[in-house]
C-alpha positions as CSV (number, residue, x, y, z in Angstrom):
1,M,0.0,0.0,0.0
2,F,2.9,2.4,0.8
3,T,4.3,1.8,-2.7
4,W,0.9,2.5,-4.3
5,I,0.6,5.8,-2.4
6,Q,4.2,6.8,-3.4
7,N,3.5,6.0,-7.0
8,A,0.3,8.1,-7.0
9,V,2.2,11.1,-5.5
10,R,5.0,10.7,-8.1
11,C,2.4,10.7,-10.9
12,K,1.1,14.1,-9.7
13,V,-2.3,12.8,-8.7
14,E,-5.1,15.3,-8.1
15,V,-7.6,12.9,-6.4
16,L,-6.6,10.3,-3.9
17,D,-9.3,8.2,-2.2
18,L,-7.9,5.5,0.1
19,E,-10.3,3.3,2.1
20,T,-9.1,0.0,3.7
21,D,-9.6,-2.0,6.8
22,V,-6.4,-4.1,6.5
23,Y,-3.8,-1.5,7.4
24,D,-1.7,-2.4,10.5
25,S,-1.3,0.9,12.3
26,E,1.3,-0.5,14.8
27,H,4.0,-0.8,12.1
28,E,4.3,2.6,10.6
29,P,2.4,5.9,10.3
30,L,0.9,7.0,7.0
31,P,3.6,8.3,4.6
32,S,3.9,12.0,4.9
33,C,4.6,12.4,1.2
34,V,0.9,12.3,0.6
35,F,0.6,15.8,2.2
36,Q,3.5,17.1,0.3
37,C,2.0,16.5,-3.1
38,E,1.5,19.9,-4.8
39,T,-1.0,18.6,-7.3
40,L,-3.3,16.9,-4.8
41,R,-6.7,18.7,-4.5
42,Y,-9.0,16.0,-3.1
43,L,-7.9,13.6,-0.4
44,V,-10.0,10.9,1.4
45,L,-8.4,8.6,4.0
46,H,-10.3,5.8,5.7
47,V,-7.4,3.7,7.0
48,N,-8.3,1.5,10.0
49,W,-6.9,3.7,12.8
50,T,-3.6,4.5,11.2
51,I,-1.4,7.1,12.9
52,L,-1.4,10.5,11.2
53,R,1.6,12.6,12.1
54,T,1.8,16.4,11.6
55,P,3.2,17.1,8.1
56,S,6.1,19.4,7.6
57,F,5.2,23.1,7.6
58,T,7.8,23.7,4.8
59,F,5.5,22.5,2.1
60,P,2.3,24.4,1.3
61,S,-0.8,22.3,0.4
62,N,-3.2,22.9,-2.4
63,L,-5.9,20.7,-1.0
64,K,-9.5,21.8,-1.5
65,Y,-11.2,18.8,0.1
66,L,-9.9,16.7,3.0
67,E,-11.8,13.8,4.6
68,L,-10.4,11.7,7.5
69,K,-12.1,8.7,9.0
70,K,-10.9,6.1,11.5
71,I,-7.7,8.0,12.0
72,F,-5.5,8.4,15.1
73,I,-3.9,11.9,15.0
74,E,-0.6,12.0,16.9
75,N,-1.0,15.5,18.2
76,E,-2.9,18.7,17.8
77,G,-0.2,20.2,15.5
78,F,-2.0,18.5,12.6
79,F,-4.8,21.1,12.8
80,K,-2.2,23.9,13.1
81,W,-0.8,22.5,9.8
82,I,-4.3,22.8,8.2
83,S,-4.6,26.3,9.5
84,C,-1.1,27.4,8.3
85,C,-0.5,25.4,5.1
86,C,-3.9,24.6,3.6
87,K,-4.7,28.0,2.2
88,C,-7.0,26.6,-0.5
89,I,-9.1,24.2,1.6
90,E,-12.8,24.6,1.3
91,E,-14.3,21.5,2.9
92,L,-13.1,19.4,5.9
93,N,-14.8,16.2,6.9
94,L,-13.7,14.5,10.1
95,Q,-15.2,11.2,11.3
96,E,-14.1,9.0,14.2
97,V,-10.9,10.8,14.8
98,N,-9.0,9.9,18.0
99,G,-6.0,11.0,19.9
100,I,-6.6,14.7,20.6
101,E,-8.0,16.8,23.5
102,I,-8.1,20.1,21.7
103,M,-9.1,20.8,18.1
104,T,-8.3,24.3,16.8
105,I,-9.1,25.2,13.2
106,K,-8.4,28.6,11.8
107,S,-8.9,29.1,8.1
108,S,-9.4,32.0,5.7
109,S,-10.7,29.6,2.9
110,L,-12.8,26.9,4.6
111,K,-16.5,26.9,3.6
112,K,-17.8,23.6,5.0
113,L,-16.9,21.8,8.1
114,S,-18.3,18.4,9.4
115,F,-17.1,16.4,12.4
116,S,-18.6,13.4,14.2
117,G,-17.7,10.4,16.2
118,F,-14.8,11.8,18.2
119,S,-13.2,9.9,21.1
120,V,-13.9,10.8,24.7
121,D,-10.5,12.5,24.8
122,L,-11.7,15.5,22.9
123,C,-12.7,18.3,25.3
124,H,-12.3,21.6,23.5
125,I,-13.3,22.6,19.9
126,N,-12.2,26.0,18.6
127,I,-13.3,27.2,15.2
128,S,-12.4,30.5,13.6
129,C,-13.3,30.6,9.9
130,E,-14.4,33.8,8.3
131,K,-15.8,32.2,5.1
132,L,-17.4,29.2,6.8
133,E,-20.9,28.7,5.4
134,G,-22.0,25.3,6.7
135,I,-21.1,23.3,9.8
136,F,-22.3,19.8,11.0
137,I,-21.5,18.8,14.6
138,C,-22.2,15.4,16.0
139,W,-20.5,15.2,19.5
140,S,-21.7,13.1,22.4
141,F,-20.1,12.4,25.7
142,A,-20.8,11.3,29.3
143,S,-20.1,14.6,31.1
144,A,-20.2,18.1,29.8
145,S,-18.2,19.5,32.8
146,N,-15.0,20.0,30.8
147,K,-16.3,20.5,27.3
148,S,-16.3,23.8,25.4
149,L,-17.3,24.8,21.9
150,N,-16.1,28.1,20.5
151,I,-17.1,29.2,17.0
152,F,-16.3,32.4,15.2
153,A,-18.0,32.2,11.8
154,P,-19.6,35.5,10.9
155,N,-20.8,34.3,7.5
156,L,-22.3,31.0,8.6
157,K,-25.5,30.1,6.8
158,R,-26.3,26.5,7.9
159,L,-25.7,24.8,11.3
160,N,-26.7,21.3,12.3
161,W,-25.8,20.3,15.9
162,L,-26.5,16.8,17.1
163,G,-25.5,15.3,20.4
164,N,-24.9,16.8,23.9
165,M,-24.9,20.4,25.1
166,V,-21.4,21.5,26.1
167,K,-20.7,23.2,29.5
168,H,-19.1,26.3,27.8
169,P,-20.7,27.3,24.5
170,N,-19.4,30.5,22.9
171,L,-21.0,31.0,19.6
172,G,-21.4,34.8,19.3
173,K,-24.1,36.0,16.9
174,F,-24.7,34.3,13.5
175,E,-25.9,37.3,11.5
176,C,-26.2,35.5,8.2
177,L,-27.8,32.3,9.5
178,A,-30.4,30.8,7.2
179,E,-31.0,27.4,8.8
180,A,-30.2,25.9,12.2
181,I,-31.0,22.4,13.4
182,L,-30.5,21.6,17.1
183,T,-31.0,17.9,18.2
184,L,-29.5,18.0,21.7
185,N,-29.5,15.7,24.7
186,S,-29.7,17.1,28.2
187,Q,-27.0,16.6,30.9
188,G,-29.4,17.9,33.6
189,D,-27.6,21.2,34.4
190,D,-27.4,22.8,31.0
191,K,-30.6,24.9,30.9
192,D,-28.7,28.2,30.9
193,N,-26.5,27.0,28.1
194,V,-29.5,26.1,25.8
195,F,-30.9,29.6,26.3
196,E,-27.5,31.1,25.4
197,V,-27.1,28.9,22.3
198,L,-30.6,29.8,21.0
199,D,-29.8,33.5,21.5
200,S,-27.0,33.0,19.0
201,F,-29.6,32.0,16.4
202,C,-31.6,35.2,16.6
203,R,-31.2,35.7,12.8
204,A,-32.1,32.2,11.8
205,K,-34.7,32.1,9.1
206,V,-35.4,28.4,9.5
207,L,-35.1,26.7,12.9
208,V,-35.6,23.0,13.8
209,L,-35.6,22.0,17.5
210,N,-36.1,18.7,19.3
211,E,-38.1,18.3,22.5
212,V,-35.1,18.4,24.9
213,T,-33.9,21.7,23.4
214,I,-37.4,23.2,23.7
215,K,-37.6,22.2,27.3
216,G,-34.1,23.5,28.1
217,H,-34.9,26.8,26.6
218,F,-38.1,27.1,28.8
219,R,-36.1,26.4,31.9
220,G,-33.2,28.6,31.0
221,G,-34.7,32.1,30.9
222,S,-37.3,34.5,32.3
223,R,-38.1,35.7,28.8
224,P,-38.1,33.8,25.5
225,T,-35.3,34.2,23.0
226,Q,-36.2,36.9,20.5
227,L,-36.3,35.2,17.1
228,Y,-38.0,37.9,15.1
229,D,-36.4,36.7,11.8
230,T,-37.5,33.1,12.1
231,F,-40.3,32.5,9.6
232,C,-40.2,28.6,9.6
233,L,-40.1,26.5,12.8
234,G,-39.9,22.7,13.0
235,M,-40.5,21.0,16.3
236,G,-39.7,17.3,16.8
237,I,-41.5,15.9,19.9
238,E,-42.2,12.5,21.3
239,S,-45.8,13.3,22.3
240,F,-48.0,16.3,22.8
241,V,-48.1,16.0,26.6
242,D,-49.5,18.6,28.9
243,E,-46.1,19.3,30.5
244,L,-44.5,20.2,27.1
245,I,-47.1,22.8,26.1
246,P,-45.9,25.7,28.4
247,A,-42.4,25.3,26.9
248,I,-43.9,25.5,23.3
249,V,-45.8,28.6,24.3
250,F,-42.7,30.1,25.8
251,L,-40.8,29.5,22.5
252,L,-43.6,30.8,20.3
253,R,-43.7,34.1,22.2
254,G,-40.4,35.0,20.7
255,M,-41.4,34.3,17.1
256,P,-44.0,36.9,16.2
257,N,-43.3,36.6,12.4
258,L,-43.7,32.9,12.1
259,F,-44.9,32.0,8.6
260,N,-44.6,28.2,8.6
261,L,-45.0,25.8,11.5
262,V,-44.2,22.1,11.4
263,L,-44.9,19.9,14.5
264,M,-43.9,16.3,14.0
265,K,-43.3,13.3,16.2
266,Y,-39.6,12.5,16.6
267,N,-38.5,8.9,17.4
268,P,-41.2,8.2,20.0
269,P,-40.5,5.2,22.2
270,L,-44.1,4.5,23.0
271,E,-47.4,6.5,22.9
272,A,-48.0,8.5,26.1
273,P,-51.2,7.7,28.0
274,E,-54.2,9.8,27.0
275,S,-54.5,11.1,30.6
276,N,-51.3,13.1,30.0
277,T,-52.1,14.4,26.5
278,S,-55.7,15.7,26.8
279,G,-55.4,18.5,29.4
280,I,-55.0,21.5,27.2
281,D,-58.0,22.8,25.2
282,I,-58.5,25.6,22.6
283,E,-59.5,28.1,25.3
284,Y,-56.0,27.7,26.8
285,W,-54.4,28.6,23.6
286,K,-56.6,31.6,23.0
287,L,-55.7,33.0,26.4
288,Q,-52.0,33.1,25.5
289,N,-52.5,36.0,23.1
290,L,-49.7,34.7,20.8
291,A,-48.7,37.1,18.1
292,F,-47.4,34.5,15.7
293,V,-50.8,33.2,14.9
294,Y,-51.7,36.3,12.9
295,Q,-48.7,35.7,10.5
296,L,-49.2,32.0,9.9
297,R,-49.7,30.8,6.4
298,Q,-48.9,27.1,6.6
299,V,-49.1,24.5,9.4
300,T,-48.3,20.8,9.5
301,I,-49.3,18.8,12.6
302,E,-48.6,15.2,13.2
303,L,-51.2,14.0,15.8
304,C,-50.1,12.2,18.9
305,N,-52.2,10.2,21.3
306,G,-54.9,12.3,23.2
307,S,-56.7,15.5,22.2
308,N,-53.9,18.1,22.7
309,G,-52.9,18.0,19.0
310,I,-56.5,18.4,17.8
311,E,-57.1,21.3,20.1
312,F,-54.1,23.1,18.8
313,A,-55.2,22.5,15.2
314,K,-58.6,23.9,16.1
315,Y,-56.9,27.0,17.7
316,V,-54.9,27.6,14.5
317,L,-57.9,27.2,12.2
318,E,-60.1,29.6,14.2
319,C,-57.5,32.2,15.2
320,A,-55.1,32.4,12.2
321,P,-56.8,34.8,9.7
322,N,-54.1,34.5,7.0
323,L,-53.8,30.7,7.1
324,E,-53.6,29.2,3.6
325,K,-52.8,25.5,4.2
326,M,-53.0,23.0,7.1
327,V,-51.8,19.4,6.8
328,I,-53.0,17.0,9.5
329,V,-50.9,13.8,9.7
330,H,-52.9,11.0,11.4
331,L,-53.2,7.2,11.7
332,P,-55.4,5.5,9.1
333,Q,-58.1,4.5,11.6
334,D,-58.4,8.1,12.9
335,L,-59.4,9.9,9.8
336,E,-63.1,10.1,10.4
337,K,-62.8,11.1,14.0
338,V,-60.2,13.8,13.3
339,A,-62.2,15.2,10.4
340,R,-65.4,15.4,12.5
341,K,-63.6,17.2,15.4
342,L,-62.2,19.8,13.0
343,E,-65.4,20.3,11.0
344,K,-66.7,23.4,12.9
345,S,-63.2,25.0,13.0
346,K,-62.9,24.6,9.2
347,I,-66.1,26.4,8.7
348,S,-64.8,29.4,10.6
349,N,-61.8,29.6,8.3
350,A,-63.1,28.7,4.9
351,A,-60.1,30.2,3.1
352,A,-57.7,27.7,4.5
353,A,-57.2,24.4,2.7
354,V,-57.0,21.4,5.1
355,F,-55.4,18.2,3.9
356,F,-55.4,14.9,5.8
357,Q,-52.3,12.7,5.4
358,E,-52.0,9.1,6.6
359,K,-48.8,8.3,8.4
360,P,-47.5,4.7,7.8
361,I,-47.7,2.3,10.6
362,K,-44.3,0.9,11.6
363,I,-44.2,-2.9,12.1
């Protein structure tokens, strides 16, 4: 394999994609010549936990795309090499990278960054990239006590964060953010951090949140995050339980210009009992005086067990004067019952088109 790599470099290769599970990382690290190839533009290395040593800073790199998977990085100097020598790099994809406690990436050219599956050793991630437009983070750990995430990316447009909330988030303000997806798990003491992170998304046009994030935001502040620019909100919940609704109300208070609302079930383990999903009626929603309802044009609601979902749909139909379209996702056997319960509300808002969509039953 070493001979093959060296031959490719001598032939002034532009694209090198190496994926193997048979490499013995105990013998010798990956040849450094691969990083000294001036013609190389696209490099993918999936090499069964081989050791990756920091290349020489003497040779500039013309890499535009770098993808590393199942790699053991010998020290944090490798990321310094990326920052100093990879002046053309536009996309960096890191998967299952081990061996480092601190990852610091500074780049004047990087536009897309993705990292996932890091080892438990990683504690601190520092990103400073002026041209960065998209970032995907998948980072899970047992304890957030020594974890920090620092991002300076003034031109960021898309962010997808999956995993755990860190103890020390420092994200600043994403003034150009178009879309943000937060699918976070709670560590129990991170409520203030969730509120702080959402505050960084004040300019997000499209926002997608899971149930844990919604609850964390509710616990974290005396006032909702002001998300005046958000026109599309997606909420992934396990079930429309009574205890969740105050958190949803709290979130919606900060979104007076919401245009499109999608409320879908997200990986529910089991249906909640009806006794916990039928305590909130349409009158409760009317008493909240939520400004967003006057801007709504489109709503999608996937019904859960109980009547809370139906009551919310009735509230939208009766109180959203500019509503154009509502999609009700339901179980096949519930169509007649759901249509009957919404009949009077539909009459009060004849301009809105209501569609019923069956959701498949998982076996």
